[in-house]
RODO-2510 file (C-alpha; in nm, 4 decimals, decimal comma):
residues 67
     n   res          X          Y          Z
     1     x     9,1332    -5,4920     3,0595
     2     x     9,3722    -5,3544     3,2939
     3     x     9,3404    -5,3021     3,6538
     4     x     9,4440    -5,0047     3,8443
     5     x     9,5231    -4,9631     4,2111
     6     x     9,4935    -4,5766     4,2588
     7     x     9,7147    -4,4391     4,0775
     8     x     9,9499    -4,6509     3,9894
     9     x     9,8968    -4,8505     3,6408
    10     x    10,1249    -5,1115     3,5295
    11     x    10,2861    -4,8814     3,2685
    12     x    10,3768    -4,6052     3,6014
    13     x    10,5131    -4,9182     3,7806
    14     x    10,7054    -5,0062     3,4830
    15     x    10,8223    -4,6559     3,4590
    16     x    10,9209    -4,6566     3,8298
    17     x    11,1036    -4,9711     3,8150
    18     x    11,2956    -4,8815     3,5473
    19     x    11,3783    -4,4978     3,6596
    20     x    11,5216    -4,7138     3,9985
    21     x    11,7085    -4,9968     3,8592
    22     x    11,8906    -4,7032     3,6141
    23     x    11,9567    -4,4613     3,9714
    24     x    12,0226    -4,7689     4,2074
    25     x    12,1290    -5,0511     3,9752
    26     x    12,0375    -5,3872     3,9745
    27     x    12,2368    -5,4823     4,2880
    28     x    12,0724    -5,2431     4,5315
    29     x    11,7253    -5,3021     4,4348
    30     x    11,7155    -5,6155     4,6675
    31     x    11,8778    -5,4538     4,9608
    32     x    11,5986    -5,1831     4,9303
    33     x    11,3037    -5,4216     4,8778
    34     x    11,3662    -5,5560     5,1808
    35     x    11,4075    -5,2419     5,3515
    36     x    11,0824    -5,1274     5,2246
    37     x    10,9106    -5,4146     5,3761
    38     x    11,0850    -5,4361     5,7129
    39     x    10,9959    -5,0944     5,7396
    40     x    10,6146    -5,1209     5,5967
    41     x    10,6136    -5,3904     5,8990
    42     x    10,7135    -5,2068     6,1390
    43     x    10,5183    -4,9477     6,0661
    44     x    10,1989    -5,1753     6,0869
    45     x    10,2602    -5,3370     6,4155
    46     x    10,3377    -4,9726     6,5610
    47     x     9,9985    -4,8437     6,4041
    48     x     9,8425    -5,1566     6,5798
    49     x    10,0011    -5,0855     6,9042
    50     x    10,1702    -5,3995     6,9171
    51     x    10,4609    -5,3844     7,1764
    52     x    10,7283    -5,6303     7,0591
    53     x    10,8362    -5,6282     6,6739
    54     x    10,9984    -5,9139     6,5599
    55     x    11,3500    -5,8928     6,4813
    56     x    11,4281    -5,9665     6,1469
    57     x    11,7964    -6,2173     6,0944
    58     x    12,0223    -6,1254     5,8138
    59     x    12,0987    -6,4160     5,6374
    60     x    12,4648    -6,3940     5,4836
    61     x    12,4805    -6,5809     5,1139
    62     x    12,7860    -6,8535     5,1561
    63     x    12,9658    -6,9405     4,8293
    64     x    13,0915    -7,3365     4,8789
    65     x    13,3349    -7,4250     4,5879
    66     x    13,2549    -7,7322     4,4562
    67     x    13,6092    -7,9685     4,3884
***
């Protein structure tokens, strides 16, 4: 038996993921996920009345050439 979360069934989630992959491409999806998570976190802290918001530092990947 498949568990549904509201209107989001596993089949619907799969279709949405495929459409997002086609529209944005595989390179942009992680960036969109990070931005969505940060927005949700800020929204939660604003609704709870927290005055301080944790700043998220971006970590840039560095390529190290092995010789």
